[in-house]
N, C-alpha and C positions, 0 to 999 in steps of 0.2 A: 635742351637742344631740340630744334625743330626738325622733324623728319619729312622727307619727300616720299611720294608714292612709290618711287622706284626702289626705295630701300627695303620694302616688304615684298618685292616680287622676285621670282627665282627662275626666269626664263633661261638663263645660261648654265645653271648648275643642275637642272633636272635632266637626267638621262632616261630615255624611254625604256631602256633595257633593265633598269633597276627600280626598286620601289623606294619612293622618297616621301618621308613624312615630316613636314616642317612643324616645329614646335614654337609657339609664340610665348613671349614673356608677358608679364603684366603690363609693361610699358607698350609693347606692340599691340596688345589687345585694346589698351586705352586709346591708342592712336586710331585704330580702326573704328572704335565706337564713336569717336568724336568727328569722324570724317563726314563731310557734307553729302547729302543725298540729292542728286539732280532732280529737278521738277519733272523731267520726262526721261524715260528709259526705254530702250528696245527690250522686248520680252522674249526670253528663250524658254520654251516649255520643256520640262524634264519628265521623262517617263520612269516610273518606279524608283524615283530617287528624290531626296531632299537635301539641299545644300545649306549647311550651317555656317555662321560667321567664323572666319579664321581657318576654315577647313579647305584643303586642297583636294580636289577629286578629278579624275579623268572621266570624260564622257565621250560617246560616239555620236557624231552628228551626221544625219543622212537625209533629213527633209530639206526641200529646196529653200524654204524660207529661212531655216536655221543655218544652212550653209552660206547663204547670202549675208546674213547678219554676222556670222563669225568672220568671214573674210574682210568685211568692211570695218568692223570695230577692232579687229586685231591690228590692222594697219594704223588705225587712229589711236590705239592704246587708250580707248575710253571704256568706262565701266558699262556693264549691261545688267539687266534684271533677270534673275533666274527664278522661275515659279514652277511648282510641281503640278502635273495634270491630275484632275480628279479621276478620270477614266483613261488609263494608259492605252486603251485600244483605239482611241480616236486619232486619226492621222493628221487632221487639220483642225486643231482646237481653236475655239473662239473664247470670248470673255467668260461665258458661263461654264466653260469646261476647265477653268483654272482656279486654283485656290487664290484668295485675295492677298495672302501674306507670302512674300518671297524674300530673296536675299540679293543685295547688290554684289556683283562679282566682277573680277578682273580676269581677262583672258591671259593666262601665263604663257602657254605654248600651244602650237597646233602641229599636228603630224598628219601627212597625207597617206591614206591607206590604199592598197592596190585595188580594192573594190569600188573606189570612188568616194567612200565615206571619209570623214575627217575625225581623228581623235584629238580632242581639245582638253587641255588641263586648265581648270579654272579655280580661282580662290575666292571664297566668300569673304565679304567685308562687314556689312551690317544689314539689318533687316529693314524692309520697307513694306508699305501697304499700298496696294493698287487702288487708285480712286476711280479712274475710268479709262477705257481703251480708246486711243486716238485714231489709230490706223491699223489695218490688217495686211496691207501690201506695201512694199515687197516683203516686209516682216512686221510683226506686231510691235506697236508703240503704245505706251500707257503713261498716263499722268499719275505720279506717285508722290508719297510723303513718307517721312521717317516713321518707323514703328518701334515703340518702346523707348524708354529713356535710358540714360547712362546708369548702369546698375551699381548700387553701393553694396559691396561685399559685406555680409554680416560678420561680426568678430566674435560671436558667442561660441561656447564650447559645443552646443548642440549642432550648430551648422558645420563646425569642423568635423564632428563625429559623423555627420551625414555625408560629407564629402569623402571622408576616409572610407566609409562603408561602400560608397559608390565605387571608389578606386579598387578596394579589395575584391568586391564582387565582380567587377569588370575583369580583373586579372584572372579570377577563377574561370569566368566564361571563356576568356582567351585561351587559358591552359587546356580546357576540355573541348573547345570548339575547333573545328578544322577549317573554317572559312576565314579565320583571322591569323595573321602571321605573328611570330615572336617579336618582330619590330614594333608592332602595335603595343605589346606589353611594355617594351622598353620605353616607348613614347609616354605611356600613361604614368610610368614611374618618375619621369622627368618633367612632367607638366606641373607648373607652379600655380597657374591661374585657375581658380575654381570654375569660372565661366567657360574658359577654353576647354577644361577637362570635361565639363558636361556636354559641350558642343561636340567634342571629339568622340566621346563614348556614344552619344546619341546618333552621330553620323554612321558609326561602325556597327550599331546594334542591328541584329537580324530580326526586325519586326515589320509588320505591314506598313504600307505607305501612310494611311490616315493617322495612326497613333504617332508616327514619327513627325508628321506635319503638326500635330497638336503640341509636341515638345518644342518645335520651332516657334509656335505662336505663344508659348508660355512667357509672360513678362516677369513673374515672380521667380527669382532664382531658387528660393527654398522649395517652392511647389514643384519646379522643374526637377530638382534633385530627388524629391520624394517619388514623383511619377517615374523617373528614370530608374530609381532603385526597385520599384515594383516590376518594371519590365525586365530588369536584369535578373530578379529573383525568379520570375516565370521562365526566363530563358535557361537559367541554371537548372531548374527542376526538369524542364523538357530535355536538356542534354543528359542529365542523370538517368532519366527514364529510357532514353534511346540507348545509352550505354548498357543499362541493365538488360534490355531486350536483345541487343547485339551479343552480350555476354552469354545469355541463355541460348540463343541460336547457335553460337559458336560451340557451346558445350554439347548441344544436341548433335551438331555436325560431327564433333569429335567422337561422340559415342557411336554414331552411325558408321564413321570411318573405322573405328575400332572393331565394331561388330563385323563389318565387311572384311577386314583383314583376318579376323579370327575364322570367319566362315571360309575364306579362301584357304587358310592353313588347314582347316578341318577337311575341306574337300580334297586337298593334296594328300593328306594322310589316308583318307578313305580310298582314294585312287590307288595308293600304294598297297592297301589291304585287300583290294579287289573290287572296286567299283563304288560309285556314289549312291546315296540313298535313292535318288530319283531313278537311277538305272535299275536298282533293285525293285522299286515299285513297278516300273514298266515290265520287268521280267516276270514278276508275280502275276500281273494282270494278264499277260500273254499266256502264261501257263493255265490260269483259270479259264480263260476264254476258249481254249482248245477242248475243254470238257463240256462246254455249253451246247444245248440243243436248240439254240435260238434260230429265228428265221433269217433269211438273207438280208432283209431290211435292218434288223437289229445288228447283224454282223457288220454291215456297211457303216452304220452309225458308230459302232464301237471302234472300228479301224480309223474312221475320220477323227474322232475325238482323241484317240490314242496318239495319232500323229500331232495333233494340236498340243497335247501334253508334252510330247518330246521337244517341241519348239519353245515351250514356256520356261522362263527362268524360274528355278526352284525357290528363289527368294521373293518372287512376285506373289501378291495376294491371290491372283487368279489360279495359281498352281494348285493350292489346296482345294479350291472349289472344283477344278477340273478332275483332280484325283478322286475326290469324294464321289463325284458323278460316275466315274468309271468303276469305282468299287461297288457302287450300288448296282450297276449294270451286270457285273460278273457274279454278284452275290444273290441276285434274284433267281427264283426257281423257274427259269424259262422252260416250259414243256416238261417239267420234272414233277411227277406225281407219285403218291404212295398207292399201293395196290389195295383195292377194297376187298374186305372179307364178306363174301356173299352167303355165308352160313346163317340162314335165317333162324335156326334153332338157337345157335350161339348168341346171336344178336338179341333175340327175345329174352334169353336167360340173363344177359347183362342188364338190359333195361329193367327187367323185373327185380333183379337183385339191388339195383341202385335206387329205384323209386317204386313206392307202393301206389297203386291206382294209376291214374293218367292213361287209361287204356286207349282212349281215342288218339292221343299223340303217339303212343307206341305202335298202334296199328298203322298209322300213317307212315312211320319210319320203316316198318317192315314191308309195307306195300312199295315204298320207294326202292328198297333193296331188291325186291322181286323184279321191278321194272328194269333196274340197272342190269340185273343178271340176264334178263331176256334180251334186252336191246343192246347190251354191251356199249352203252353210251354214258359218259360220265357227267353229262349235263344235269345240273341239280336244280331242284325247285327252291323257291324262297318261302320259308315258313315264318309265321309270326304267332308266337305264343302270347295270348292275352289272358290276364287273370290277376287276382289280388296278390299283394306281397306275401312271400313265404310259402307259396304252393309248389316251388321247385322248378320254375321256368329256366333260370340260369344254369342250375346244376344239371338239368336235363340235357343241355348242350354238350357237356363234358361226357355224359353217358353215351350220347349218340356217337361222338367221336370215337369212344372206346369200342362201341359195337361195330362201327364201320372200319375200325383200324386206321383212322385218319388222325392227322395232327389237329390240335385244338387251339383256337384263338378266341379270346374274349376281349371286346373293345367296348368300354362304357361310353355311351353317347349323351349321358345326362349333362345338361348345361352347355352342350356344344354350340358355339356361336359363330365360329369362323369357318367359312367354306374351305379355306386352304388347309384346315386340319384334315380334310378328306382328300382334296385334290393336290395338295402340296404347293410350294412356292416356286416361282421361276428361279432357275439357278443363277440368274444375274444378280440376285440379292445376296448380300453378305449373310452367312449363316443359313442359306436356303436348304430345305430338306423336303423329301417326298411326303405325301400324305400318309396318314396312319394306316391306311389299307396296305400300301406298298411296304411300309416299314415292318408291319407284322408279318407279311409274307416273306420278307428277308430273314426274319428271326426263325421262323419254323422251317424254312427251306423246303417248302412243299407247295405245289400249285393247286392242290385240291383239299385244303383243310376244312374242318367244320368251324365256321366263323360266326360267333355269337355277337350280335349287335344289341347290347344290353340297354334297356330304357330308351327305346327309340321314340317313345311318346314324349320324352323330355327334351328333344332337340328343338332349338330355337328356330323361328321362322326367318323371314327376310329382314336383314338389318344392314348396318353400315359395312359389315365385313362380308357381305354376300348372303346367300341362302343355302345353309347346309342341307335342308330338306330337298332342295332342287338337285344338289349333288348326289343325294341318295337315290334319286329317281333313276339315274344311269347305273349306279352300282347294283341296285336291286331289280333291274329289268333284264331277264334272261336274253332278250333280243338285242340289248344294247351293251351289256357288260362284256361282250366278246371283245370289244374295242374300247375298253376303259382308258381314258386319257388323263395321265398325271402331269401336272404342270412342270414338275422337276425333271421327270424322265423325258418329256416331250416325245413319247412313243406310245403306241397303243399296247395295252396289256390285257390279256384274256383272263377274266374273272368268272367265266361261265362254269368252270369245273368246281367252284367253291360252293359248299352247302351253307348258305346264309340262313341263320336262325335269328330272327329279331324277337325281342321280348318287350312287353308293354303292360302297364296296369289298366290303361283305357285306350279306346280307339278314337275318342272324341277330339284329342289334340293332334292326331296324325293327319297330315294333308291327304285329302281324298285321292289325289293321283298316286301318292305313295302307298296308300292303303290298297288301292286297286292292283298294285303289282305284287302283293303278298297273299299267300294262302293263309287265311286266318283260322287258327285253332284256339278255341276258348277253353281255359282251365278254370274250373270252379273251385270253391273251397272244399275242405275235407269234412266228412261226418265225424262224430265222436269216435266211432269204432275205427275209422280209418286213421285218425290221429293216434289212437292207442297202438295200432299196429306199427305205425311209423316210429313212435317213441320206442316201442319194444325192439324193432328190428334195426333202427338206424340211430336214433338220438341217444339212447342210453349207452350202447356200445361206443359211440363216438366220444361221448363225454367221459367215459371210463378211461379211454386212452389219453385224452387231453388233460385229465387230472391225475394221471399216474396211478390209477387204482385198479384192483382186480375185481372180477365179477363176484368173488366171494366176500368182498368188503361191504357191498350194499345190494339190497334186493328191493325192487319196486313192485309191490303187489298191484294187481289190476285196479282195485278200488282206489288206490292212492293216485295212480296216473289219471284215472277218470275224474277224481276230485280236482286234480290240478287243471285238467282240461276245462271242467265246468266252472270252478270257483275262482281261478286265478288267470285265465286267458280268455279273451274274447276276440277271436280273429278267424279269418278264413284259412290261413296257412298254419305253420308250426314254428315260426321264429320265437314267439313269446314262450311257447311250450319248451323249446330247447333252452331258453334262458332260465326258466324256472327249474328245469332239471339240473342245469349247471349250478344254480344256487344251492340246491339240495346236496349236490356232490361236494361243493366247497365246505359246506357245514360238516359233512361226514369226514372229509379230509382233515379238518381241524380236530375232530374227535380222535381220529387215528393217531395224528402226530402228538397231540397233548396227552394221550394215554387215558382218555375218558372211557367209561363203560358205555356200551351201546349195543342195541340189537341189530342184527343184520337187516331185518325188514324195516322199511320206513313206516313209522306209525302216524296216525292222524295227529297226535300231540306234537311229534317232531316236525310234521309238515307245517302246522300252524306256528310253531316256534320259529321255523326257518323262514317261511314266506309271509307270516303275519296273518292278519284277519282276512278272510276271503273278500276279494274285490268285487265279485259278481254274485248275485243271488237270483237264480232263475226259479220261478215257481214251477211246481209240477204241472200246473195247468194255467192257461191264460184266462183269468176270470175278470168279469166286468161287474163289480159289486154295486154299481149305481148307474142310473141313466146318464147319458152324455159322455160316456167313455167307450172308445173303439180302438181296435188294434189293427194297424196296417203293416205292410211288408215293404221295406225300403232296400235299395241297392246302394252300397258304398264301395269305395276303392279297396277296402279290406274284406269284402264279402257282403252277405245279406244281414239285415238287422230288423228287429221289430220296432215299429213306430207307434207310440201311444198318442192318441189325440183326445183332448179333454174339452168339453163344452159346458159352460155354466150360464145361468140366467139371473138377471136382477131387474127390478122395476126401473123403467126409464122411458125412453122415447123411440125405441126400436133401432138402436145403434148396433152395428156389427163390428166388434173389435177383434184383432188377431195379434198374438204375441208368440214368442218362441224362436226368434231369429229366422223368420220365414222368407223365402225368396218370392219374387214376383209371380212365378208360375203357380206356386203353392197357394198364394193368396187368391189368385184368380180361381183356383179350384174350389176354395171355400166360398167365394162369392157366387160361383155358378151353382153350387149345391144349395146355398141359401135361397137363391132366386127360384130354383126348381121347387123347393119345398113350399115357398110362398105361392107358386103357381098351382100346386096340387094340395093345398092346405085341406080342403074339404075331404078329399080322398084319403088323407093321412090322419083324419080325426083331429085337426088343429083349428081352433077358432082364429079366423083372420085378424081379430083385434089384438091377438098376442104380439104380432109384428109391430104394432104401434105403441104398445104399453110395456114391452119388456126388451131390455138390452141383451144381446147375445155376445158372449166372449169365448173365442176359440183359442186354445193354448196347446202348444206341442212342447212337452218337457225337454230338458237338457238345452236350455236357451243359449248356452255358449257355443253350441254346435250349429253351424249354418245348415239349413234344410231347404231343398227346392226340388222341383220336378212334378210332373202331372200324375204320377202313379198313386198318390194319396187321395185321389178324387172321390172314390166310392167310400173310403174311410171317413172323409170329411162329411159326406152325405149321411152315413150311418150315425155318426156322433151327433150331428145337428138334429136329425130326426129323432134320435133317442132322447135328447134333452127336451125337445119340443113336445113329444108325446109321452114323456116319462116312462118309456119302455126300455128296459136294459138290453144291451147287445148280448147275444148268446155267448156262453163261455167256450174256451178253447177254439175260438174262431178268429182268423185273421183274413185280411183281404188286400187286393191290389188291383187297380184299374183306373183309367182316365175317364172323365165324364164330359158330357156336352150339354148345352142348354136344351137340346131336343130330347134329352133323356137317354142317349145311347151310352154304352160302356165300351171303351176302346182298349185295344191290347197295349201292353207295356213290355219293357225289356227286363233283363236280369232275372228271369223266372227261376233258373236253377239255383242261383245264390239265395233268392228269397225262400225257396222251398227248404233249403238247408237250414236257414235261420229259423223257419217255422218248426222244423223237426227238432232242432236243437233246443227250442223253448217249449216243447210239449204241446204245440198246436195240433189239433186233429182235423179241423175243417178249414178249407181255404176257398174263398170266393174270388173268381177272376173272369176276365172276358172270355167268351167262347172262342175268340180268335187266338187266344194263347194256348188252346188245347194242343195245337200242333207242336208247341215247344216241348211238351212232355215226352215226345217220341225220342228225343236225343238224351234223355236223362235216365240214369240207371234205375232198374226196378227197385233196388234196395233203398234208394233215396225216396221213393214214393210210398214205400211200405208204411202202413199205419195212418195214411193221410186220405181224407175224402175231399174231392174237388167238386165245387159247384160252379158251373159255367153259366154266365148270364149274358144277355144281350142288351137289357135296358136297366135303368136305375131303380124302377119299381120292383123288379125281380130281386135286386140286391136287398132292398128293405124287407121284402117278404122272407128272405133267407136269414137275415142278420138280426132282426129284432124279435124279442119275445112278444107274445100276444097280450099278456097281462100288463096293466099299468102298475108300476112300482108303488108300494105304499110306504111313504116316508114323511118326514116332518117339514119338508121344504115349503116355503111360502107359495111356490108355484102350484103345488098340489091343492092348496086351499083355493087358489084362483081357479083351478080346474073344476072344483066342486061347485063353484058359482056360475059356471058356464051353462049354456043351454043343455037340456037333457040329452038331446040328440048328439051333442058333442061328446058327452061322457060315455053314453051307451054305444054299443056297436050295432050299426045298421047293416042291412043285408048286403049292400054294395060297397062296404068299407074294405080297405086294404087288409086289415088285420083280422077279419072274420075267419 
């Protein structure tokens, strides 16, 4: 039976108030596919939509050209061409703005809207391809041709399974999606034609315009089904992901609502019991504030911030920050000080009981107490104790606090990199806190403690987190720390009443501006006798307590302690000595617990059994058994040390070599000494040919230890001259001093530490620059006892004092060379240096 066009149109049965989804049978679809396509069609551009064959969709028409086209062709009941726009934002599209494949459509019904637009219901028939555009006014007209042939539906199982998969997945998407109605699912279940099913699902699929256009242009029904299945699968995954997110959000919302209800109930219960927690917090803050001796400015800030706290919701994050800030305000010791004890005799007694020696530091503290007593002013100086590890710098701070009857704070600055560690963080940040200065003052509840800044020489300089040394400039300046500003408090705090005591191992790493703000007090190492007294008075009693032993369980004779000091420790302080005493105590504790027999006094045999073979062997005298060996004095972070320099010679071309992990400055000293000797060869009884025929090798033992500095200059000079003249350096002699090419001897530092090292190793004579003579005035007389000092101004004086006058008789090849030199070289002439 032949159908007419009107049989497939639904203008009379479509109600604009209801949703109408026409379903085509296989025969209807075959009829549409076989329908002729006119050679020319008016073109209706669609925005954000694609019309598929057999599908009925409503569209809103508002553009003038489109309105004119609709009115004219609806009356004529003639088909139109519907094509999607490539860019939906273009208001007046031309040929290049439209896709080339579209759908022949019939206008089913038009509805006039109040805003002047027209809602049109159109039904797709079959696809066409646009060949060229004929006109653009009053509406677009294009020459077209049919696109795609009549599709033969595959009959194989694979295609049926594919169509069934499309149908099932489409139903799942409709079930889980909110933009499709249940009627769409009913329609899919009742569609028999595979082609119409694919067109229907494609039309209702929520995907971008271009992929949907690609489905329209697909001519292979199997490929179209596969592509559609991929889009459906992606859509289903996206829907499931959205549902998972929404479920999680809902769960979180439910949890928040539950917590809110519980908090409300808790608040009601607390009100019944006598007030909410925030009211109790505010009450406590007010009670504490009444006892504070703060200034009007601080009181005004407290009142303002307290009112802000009262207005803040206790559940808000800002509440805890504000509460923490106010708690710091009321806990800080504003103008609250401990009373100093000005009994100078008592203070001296405490300092002497806690530390042996350190007279210079003790005198400075006693002087400070005397000034405070006379002036009645609590403004304190800034002291910096500089010395090697283990000499009692840190523990001295605790003794000073006890002597003054002040609170004690110790803050380690080692490795401090962040300026905010001192100045604090602004309270706008989550977890903000004041700097460590303010935190410690809050702990001790006193505005005038003894504050030890330990290891101030280990503070890092300027970096990405600020400059901690720059922050210390304000803290340690008595003129500035009256108004120290902490970023958290945002108020000025007076630190001038605090007695700051800084400790350091060296001044070289401390910023010059920071060093200028402190009163430097240098602490040198201890003598053997002082170490013995410290061990007897402090170390042994302390270790007895720590090991749970009685004084009757173990006795340390003096010779045993001295042997431990000489053979098992090599330090300026007493830390290693304390560890060795602890080792002996543990050995004795084991003997007591295990029931072994032992003598109360520690014997030499027990000492060696416990501590092992002696680690250090100091000769009774510093001897130089062959030419080319000299002993210098060096300064290290742990005190003074002896520095042995060796020089050897071998036949060659006059090369000067240096080994022993030497720094650049030390190498320069060796070069200067060598050039000076060459310049004064005749005066020194040296044949100038030696410098061309013999290689010189300078070595400083203990090559694993880096060595540098100018103070070994005269030692280098003596060792080189000793080797070149084959005259030995005098025994029990050590030296220190910098040299110049003009022959001068310059002063060096670390004299006290070097003298202690010389005395510790049996040196009796020391050569140094005459400019170092003034340094001896600050050194105790007992440190200098038994030492003879030789002060020099030039390098020739050094050689006159250090070298023996006789040439050493030995079997070295160089001596044979000397015997073949000119007679005047071997013999001593009237104007020679060594006569």
